[in-house]
Structure formats: structure tokens, C-alpha cells
N, C-alpha and C positions, 0 to 999 in steps of 0.2 A: 785250366786259366787262373792266373791267381787271383785268389776272391779276396774281393776287398771292403769294408765298412766302413759307415759310415762314422763323423768325426765326432759325433754326439754319444756311437757306441765307444770309440776311443775314451774320452775322455771320461764317460762311468765306469769302464775299465779302471782306468788312471786311478780315480777316488776309491773306488771302488777294493782296487790293491793296497792305495798306502792306507783305506781302512781296515785292510787284511793284518797289514802289516805294523800298525798302530798298536788292534787288537794284542797280537803275540808281544811287540815288544812291551808293551802294558803288564802283561798278564806274565814276563819274565822278570818285571821292574817288580810287578807284588811278591812274585815267590822270592827272588831275592828278601825284597823288604819284612816280607814275614819270616824267612830264615833267620833272617839279621835279631827280630825281633825276639823270634824263638834262643835264637841261643843269648842272646843279651839277659835275657831273663832267666835261662836254665844258668847263666853264670851268676848272677847274682844271688838265686835263693841257692847256687853250689855254695856260694863264700857264707851265705847264713847259716848254712848247715855245719859249713865246717867251723864256724864261731861255732855253736852252739856246744858239736862234738868235742871242742876245745875245751869251754868252759866246764864241761859234764867230767871231762876228763881230771882236769885241775879237780874238781872234787871227789874222784876215785882216788885219783894219785895220795892227797892228803888221808883219805880213808887208809887204804893200805900202808899208806907209812904211820898211820897212826897202831893200824894193828901187827906191823913190822917190830914198833917199839916196844911193845910188850911183849913178844917172843918169849923172853926168859921167865919174865912173870907168868905166863901161862902156865910154864913149864912146873913154875914152882908150885904155881897155885894147883895143878890136876898133883902132882906128885902130894901135894897139904892134903886134898881132898881125898886121896889114897890110902894115908897114913888113918885119917880120923876116921874113914871106913872099916880099915886094920881092927882099929880097939873100938868102936861103938857099934859096930853091924848089927846087932838086934835092937839097938836103943839108939840106931842112926836118924836123926831128926836131920833131915836134908834141907828145908827151910833156915833153920839154926845156923848150918852152916856153909847155907850159902850168903846168910849175915856178914860171918864171918869174915868169909872169902873177899865179901866187898868192903870190909871196917878198913881198909889204908888205901882203897882205888879212888885216886879224885877224880880219876875220865875213866868212862865207859862203864861198864856192869858186868859181874857175873852169873851165870847162871847154871844151875848144878841139874845133872839129869842120872838118872839107874835107869841103864838098856839090860831087861832079859836076855836069854837064849835064843829066844823067840823071834828077836828084834824091833819088839816093841818097848816101847818107854814106858815102865809101869811107875815111875815117881819121878815127880820134877818137881824145880822150887817153880818152876815157869808151867804153871797152871794146864794152860792152851795145848798144852805139850801133851799130856800124859795120854797111852791111849795110840800115840802115834805108829805106826809102824813106817819101820826104816828098810825095811826087807821086801819091801814094795818093786823094790830097783835092782835089776841084780850089780849093777858096778856097786852097791852102797852095801848090799847084801852081801859080796864077795870082799871088801874092805873090812865090814866089820864081822865076818866070821875068820878074817888073817888077823885080827886083834884076840880072838877068842880062843884060838890057836896059835897065842904068842909068836908067831912068824914078826907080831911087828911091837914093840915095845909102848909107845905113842906112835899116833896115830894124829896129826895135827892138817884140820879140812880147810880148803879153802874157802872167804869167804861165802856164806848164803845169806840169801834175804828174805825174811821172815814173812811171808805173807800175812803174818794175822798181827801185827806191830809195823810193819815199814821196815824194821828196825835191821843193819847187817849183822852176821854171828860169826864167829868163827871157831869151832868145835877143835877140843882136843878128847882123844879117849884112852883108857887104858882100862887094864883087867884086874878084875879085885882080884885080894888075895884068896877069896875061896872059890874065885873061878865061875860065881854066880852072875856076876854084874857085869858089863862093860861101865864103867864108870867115865860119865861127858860132864865137862867142862863148858860154856858157853860165854864165848866176851863178845858180848853187848857192844855195838857203837852206833850212835843214832845220827845219819846226818840227811834225816825226814824233810825239815825246813829250808834246808840250805836249798836241797835238790826242789824242793817246789817252788822253792822263789825266783830260781832259774825258770821252772815250768812257769808260772805266770806272766814272767817278763817275756819270753818268746812264744806262747804258743798264742799269744794276740796278734800276730801275724800269719798264723798258720790257720788252716782247718781245724786239724789235731795233730798230736803231737805223742808218741809213744816212745819210751824207751825201757829198754833190757836189757838183764846180767846176765848172761850164757858162762859157765862154767863147763867142764871137761863133762859133769853127769843132767844137767839140768838147763832149761833157757824160765829165765821168770822176768815179767813185767812188772814193772814199779809203779805200784799204781798211785797215781799224782793228781787225781781226777777225783776220786772219793774219799769221805771224809771218814768213814768205820769200813773195816775189813775184816776179812771175815779169815777163817784156816783154810786152805788148799793142801788140798794130798798132791805126791810125787804126780799121781796119772790126771789129777787135776789141772795141776801145773802145764800139762802135756799138751792136754785138749785145752786150754787157752791161748799156749801158744803156736797152734797149728794153725790159727789165722794168718797170724804173723806168716810162717813159712810158705802157704800155699799163697798170700798176695806176693810175697816176695817170689815162687817160684813162678808164676804168671806174669812176673815183670822180668825174670833173667831168663826165664824158660829154661833152667840149669838143671839137668838131670840128678846131681847131688841132693837137692833139698828135698825133691821127687820122692828120691829113695829113702831118705829123712822120714817125709811125712807118710808115707807105707811101712814103715817099722813101727810108727807110732800106733797108725791103725791096725795092724795086723797084730802084735804082742806089746802092750805097753808094761809091762812088767820084765817080763827079762832082755828087754833092748838093752847091746852094752856096745854104743854108740856114743864118739867123742864129741859134742857135738861141737863143741869150742873148736877144734880142729877142721870140722866139714863144712862152717858156718866161715873158717879164715881162707877158704879156697876157692867160695864163692866171691868175697870180697878182693880178688886178685889183682887187680889195678892200682896204680901210683899213688890216686888219693883216696883207695880202699872206700870210693863210691859207691854205690848204685843209684842213678836217676829213673825217673820213669813218667814219659808227657801224657796225656792222654789228654785231648783238647775238645774229643766227643762228654766224657765224663767231668771237665771243668777240673782237673787235679794234675798235681804235680809230685810224683812223689818221691821222697829223696832217703836211702840209706846208707848210713855210715856206721863204720866199726869204727872201734880202738882198744890199743891194747894202754898201759896206764905204766907211769913211770918208773913203777917198781914189781909188777906184775913180771912172770916166769913163763913164756912159754905159751901155754893153752888153757892157764891156769883161770884165768877170768875174764871175758871181754866185756865191754859194753857197746850196743847197738842204739842206734836213736834211727828213731822213722818219723818222718816228717812228711806233713799230705800240706800242699799248700792252694788256694785257691788261682787259677789262670783267668778269674774273669780281669785283672788289668790288661793279662798281655791279650785275651778275647777282644778287650774294648781296643785295643789299639790296631790290633790287626785288623778291626770290623772300620778305625778311621785309615788307614791307611786305603783297605778294599774302597770305602766311602768316595776317601779324596781320587783315589786312580781311576773310579768310575766315572767322579764328575767330571775330571780332565777329559774322560776318553769322549764322553758326551758333548762336551764344548768341542774338543775337535773335530765331531762327526759333525757339529751344528758346525763350527766353520769349513768343512769341507763340503757340508751343503749349501752353505748360501756360496763358496767359490761353483760349484756346480751350477747353478744357477744364473751364478753371475756369467759365466764360460759359456750357458744355454740363451741366454737372451740377449746377450751383446755379443757373441763367435758365432753359436752354431746357429741361430734363430736369425742371424741377420745376412751369415751366410750362406745360407737355406730359402732367403727372400730374396736375394741376388740372383743365386742361380734357378729361384724359378721363373724370374723375368727374363735370363738369359736364355733361358729353353722356349721359354715363350715369346721372344724377339725382342719384349717389351723394356723399356726406360727402366732403371732401379729405379722402386718408390721406397727405398726401405733409407725412412730417417734416424735421427740423433743416432749417429753412431758415436760408442767411446772410443775405439781402438782404436788408433791413428791407421794403421796398418788396413783394415779393412774398409777404412772412410778414404784412404787412398785409393783403394782398389775401387770401391764404389763410383768416386765421382771420376776414375779413369774412364772407367766401364761405359758413364753416361755418358762422358766425350767423345768415347770410341762410337755410343749410340746414335749420337746425333751426328756425328758426321757420314755414318752409314747411313740413317736416313735420307740425309744429307745426297747422297751420292744414288739412294735408290730412288728416291724422287727425282732424280737426272735421271736415272737408265730407264723409268716408267716413263719418261716425258719421250726420253730418245724411241725407247719401242714403240711407240705412239706413233710419233712419227714415221718409223721404219713403217709401221704396221700401213697407215695410212699412204708413204710410199708405194708400199707393193702393191695397196688397191688400188692405185690409181696406177700401176704401169698394167699391173693385169686387168684394168679395164681397157685403158690402150691399147691392151695386145688383141683384145677379145674382136675388137672389128675387123682388123688388117688379117687374123688367124682364120677369119670367117669368111673372109675374102676369098684369102691363098686356099681353102677347103674348098670351095666353092668351082673356086678355077679352075684348078687342080680337076675334079670330077668331069669339067667342062674339058678340058684337053685331053682325059682319057678316053672322052665320050666321043668327041669328033676326030680323032688323028686314026690317022689309018697305016701307020710306021709300026711293024712291026717291031725293028729295030728301036725303036723308042721307047717301048711299054717296060723296058726293064727299069730303063732310070725313072720313066713315072710315078712307078709304083716306090719306086724308093723314096723319090721325093716325099709321094701321100704314106709308106710309113715314117718316114722325119713329121711329118707336117699329122698325124693322129698321136705320136707319142709327145707331139709338143702338145698338142690341146690335153690329152689325160695328164700331162703334165703342169700343164695350168688350170685344170679342173682340181687336184690335188694342190696347189698355191692358191686359188680362189677358195675349198672349203677352209684350210689351216687360219687361213684370213679373217675366214667370218664367223668359224662355228662356235667361238665364245662370242660372239654379240648379235645373230641372226639364229632365230631356234627354231631347227629341222623338223617338222611336226613328223612325226609318223600318218600316214595313211595308209590303205588297204592296195598289196600292188599286186600285181603277176610275178611270182619271182624267175616263175619258168620264161617268160615273156624277156625278161631283165637280163637272164643272163644266158641266154640265146644271141637277144641282142649284143651284148660284151664281147660275146664269142666272136661273133661276125667284126663287131670291131676290130677286134685284134690280128682277123687272118691275115689280111695285108702285110701287117705287122713281123709274124710269125715266120710267115713265106720270105722276107726278103734276111731275115732272121734266120734261115734255113730253118726252122722247125717246122709244124703241122700241128693245127689244135683238133684232137680230136673229144666231139662231148655227148656226152650221154645223158639228157634233160629228163626228168618226166615231167607231162605235160600236167599241167590246169593245178598247180601250188602255188597259193595268194597267201601273204604274210597280210602283216601290220609293221611297217616299217620305212623312212623316210626315204625317198627312190635315188634320192641323189647318194646318201649316207650307203645304199644297199649298194651304187656305183662305184662308189669310192673303196669298198668291200671288195668289190669282184675285180678290178681293176688292178687294183695296185696284186693282188694274187699272183693274173695272171701274166701282169708287166714283170712281178719279180722272176715267175718261171719263162720266159722266154728268153731274160736276159744273162739268167744261170745253169739255165737247164744247157743238159749235151747238145751238139747241134745234127739233125737229123733226125731226130729223137721225139715221137709223138709227146705230146701236152695233153692230159685229160681232165675235164673238167663236167665231174656228175654233180647229180640232184638230183633225191629221190626222197621217196615218205620212211622212215625207219621203222617198219611193224613192230618191232618189238618194246621202244621206248614211243614210239606216239608222235616222234617228234621228226623233222625237215634236218637233212644233213646236202653239208654243199661242200665236195672236196674238190682237190686242186692237186694235181700227180704230175711231177714231171721226176727224169732220169736226168743226175747229175750227181755232184760231191756230197756227200754227208753235210751236214749244218754242223756247223764247228760247236756254238753253243748254243743249243737248244733255249736255254733259259735266257736269255738275253735277246735273243730275236727279236721280238717284242718291242725290245727298250728303244728311246730316241735316239736317234742321232749314231745308234750301233751300225756296221756294218760289218761284213761276212769279211768283206774282200776289200782289204783300201785300194786296192787298182781301178775297179770299176766305182765311176763315181755316181753317187748319186744326190739326192735330198738326207736320206736317210729319214724319213720320218712317216714314209709309207704303212710298213706295219706296226707303228706307233698309234699311225690313224686308226688304224682296223682294228688295234684294240683297244680304243677308246669308243666304237661305236659297237664292239662287242659290248662292252662294259652298261653303256647305256639301254642296249636292247638284250642284256642275258641272254647272250650267245654264247654259248660256251664253244673254246676254239683249242687246238694243239695239233704239234708238227712232229713229224714223226721220221725215221726213215726206215724205207720195207721194200726188200727186192732190190736194191740199185735205184726207189724211188725216192724223193722230199717229198712226201702228203703233208699237206696243213688241209684238216677238214674244221666245220664249222658245225652246230647244232645248234638252230632256232629253236627256242626253248617260247617265243614269244605267240598270243594270239594268232589264229591261222585258220582257211579256208581252205580245200583243198575239191 
């Protein structure tokens, strides 16, 4: 059978479903808003980073342009240095030479260096570089050796950042005439202040900003934070740059960067990686940008790389790392979250009040009406706000009022009917008694045996009529007269009733066989006991097979210490044992009757706690009654 649920359960399920849908919807909206805020945040700061990169690129382009303008002049200066060294050798004064080289220079400055065959700066007009070992980096060592071996006449380096002064230098190398030194001049340009002004402007909006100069051989950070600078060796430059590469590697998971870091850790002096070229491979997208958002640590990193207008190949590149705070983004995300949570809570509260309204004005009202319907009372529900429920309630009350009127009318008719039956029964009693007495007298004093058969039929009919009369009298009075139990001899009553039905059985071609144990006493009303016995015997006579005996047995059950009364008759099995004791039920409609007998018996059994059953064994219908009430034997 299909399972049914209460209306309140459906309402709760509906409300709960809406809450789930709302929660999922709010989560989707939140996720979309969050993604949109993140995208906007990234786009905004990417644009800022591109502005920063463009401004610094312009400065580097200007720097490159200035270096290129003096390339011919630089060649003249290195040749001029070569000639001075050739003439003066033993009396070579490096500072005077440097002063002379700078006499006619309006922009920039020249510095002079002598590098011995151990690749160490032995003499220098810029004293901070004296003793600096250029051979600690393999690529630089090989380049200088090429000049010593006269494979290169003049070597012109890429611009290099001087960590001591934060100035940019471009070096030219030429072998001295005696082959003892490499003559080196450095053309120096100072754009530090311009770089710092830009740094101070853009760093206000960032947590940190770092700018790195990258060429084929080395990666150097332009220190725009400190006021004092110290000389760094190539190894020191590499070690300080490792932090950038490690961070960039963790944000990109790029194996090339990890290879560079591993090379640095393994062998600083002998590495020969083309750093500029390798980093170009990492920044291989259209915008040449790498970004990494980490909401947990409240940071957003943007790395950008740029070439210059005058920079060829991997000669020199600029990397800018900017770290932004995500406080504003986190705040906006929280605002969206709180707004949606508040909206969700408001909707939940509204749904809760909707549920209360439905519960109080629909479910509760309907349940109240249903309870009144089940109890058969007029609905007591008031203050109904739902028009349809109010209409149902009013129509139900109208129906109840109409039904009550009909019921009162029927009760009145029933009372009148019962009074009529009682009066009729009373009117029948006297003539029925006279008929019984006169039939007995006729039977006693007539001697014509031919009339005996007819007299017996008359007597049997009168006895049946008397039995029906007693049933009708009991039915009409059982709910108004108290039938009090007394101690009676059940053995005697059963014997008497069997004898009463002898003539009736004989006329109906049946005979009664009784097996009644003596001295069995029970506490029961004698009239009700007779009704129980009479109805079972009369049913047996009516439905049993002709010319077959009807057995009536009364005995003590030694196992249960109870009294058992049984009625056995041959005949067809009972069709519906479960309904045989119901009121107005007839096994065979063709055989007319009141349909009250066994139902009357059922009521008596219930009153005296008598167990009853109907079975069919060996072609016999057996009605068994077990008396459990107080008794004496």
C-alpha cells in the first residue's frame, strides 16, 4: 500500500527543499562574485604592473640609448688608454689617465682598470674594484682569456650594475702591448635617482617591489631601498638572487628555474647557464607576466620581464617583482559573503514565518477539523484565515447539524420501533402461552394416532415461535434491563433445553444426542445461558444434514479446569468462520432468519468471558464454548 504522509510533513519537506536550493544558489552566487572580484583585482593590479614595467622600460631604453651614443667614443678612449700604457708602462699613473679620459666628457664618466692574467683587478681608478676576482665566473673567465689569447681585439660588455654605487657600467677590454694586462675602461652612467623616484611612487601601493637586471651571465637586484651599498662578489650576487628564483619557481612550478637554482647550489664558479635566455623561456606568454594569488597569506605576486628598445637578443632584461596586499580584495569578498549570509538568513526567517503561518492557519486548522470529524463532533475551530478552509469548516458544520437532526429523528424512530416491538412481544406472550398449553392438552387427551403427526408439527412450530419470541424479547430488553448473574446448574439447563428441542428436531428429521456431565454449576444469568444454548441448537437443526444426529456435550476439562459446552452437527462447512458471529450475517440467504442469534451469543460470551470458536472436523461443524467464569461442580 502506498505510504501517505501528513500535510505538515509535506510543508516541512517543501520548506526544507527551498532552503537547500537557496543555500546551493547562494553558494553559487558567492562563488561567482568571488571569482569576479578576484578577476577584477588581478586585472587592476596587472594593469598597474604593466604601467610600472613600461615606465622602467623607458628609463632602461634611455640608458641603452645613452650607451649606444658613446660607442665610438668608447672605442677611441680604449685605444687612447692603450697608447698611454704603451708609452708610460713603468710610470703609468692610472688616476691621471682616468682624469685625462674624462676631460672632454660632458655626460657620464670613465673609469680605468688593469686586469692581470689571474683575472684580478690589480689597479683601478675606482678603488672599490681593486682586488676583485673576475675569474670566479666561468663565462667571464673564458671571455677575458679570449682577449688574452688575442682572439678578440676589443671586447665590449653588456651594461652591468655596480653593487657598490648602483651605477650602470659598460666595459671595454683590450690586451696591453706587453701582454701583461687587460686594459679595461668602464663607461659609467648614473640613473639611480630616476629609478628611485619611480620606486618611491609605485611602492606606496605595494607591500614590496624589487627590480632585477638580468644579462647572459648574472642576475642583479637594483637596491632602491638602502642608502648605503656594499661590494658584492659574483657568488654573493647569485646567492641573493636565489631568493627571487626560488619564489618564482614555487609560483610557477617551472623546472627550468629549478635547474638554475640547482646549478647555483652545485657549482657557482663553473656554471655557464645563459640566465637571460632561460628566464625568457619562463615568461613565454603574450603579456610576459606571471601572477600568483595566495589568499591564505594575503599576498598577490606579479612578475614581469621586459626587453628594451635598443636591447639585442638576451643582452639585458629587466625583471620587476611586485607584491600586493589582498586586504581590499579580502574585505570585498567578506562583504559579499556577509551580505549573502544576511540575505540567506532573512530568507530562512521568512520561510520560518511562512511555515508558522501554514502550520497555524492550514495544518493546525485541518487537524482540528479532522479530529472533530473522527469524534463525530461539530467543528470547534474558529478564526480561520484561509477562505477555502473556512468554507470547508462551515460546510462540515452544516453537514453535522443536518446529520444530528437526522440522527435524533432516527433515534426517536428507533425508540418508537423498540416500543412497538416490546408491546407486540407483550401482546404475543399471552396467546402464545395459551397455544402451548392447549397443544399439550390436545396431545394428552386425543387417541387418534393419525392426528399425532400433525399435532407434533403444530407443537414444533409453536416451540420455534416461542424460541424466536424469547430471542426477540432479550434483544429488545438487553440494553434496558440488567440481567444479573446467579449460580445455576448448567447441567440441568442444558438437559432441559435439549428436551425442549426434541420435538422440533424430530419434525425436521433430526435427533438430538446429548452427553451431559452432572453437577456442573456456573455463575451466569439463566435467561442469557438459555439464549446461548437455544441459538446453537436451533442453528444446528436449521442447517444440519437430515437424518443425521446433533450432538450436545457438556463436560469438565481437566487440563484447563474449565467447563466446555460443544454443539456438533453434520453439514456443509461454514463459508466464512470470521463473520459467522457478526450481526445480520447469514450463510445462506435462502434460509430466512433474524440474523441475530450468534451475534447475541457473541455478546453474552463477551459479558461472561466465555471463549468461543467454530471449526469443521470430520464433516461436522463444531461450536465450542469454554466457560472461564466462577463455577462449582
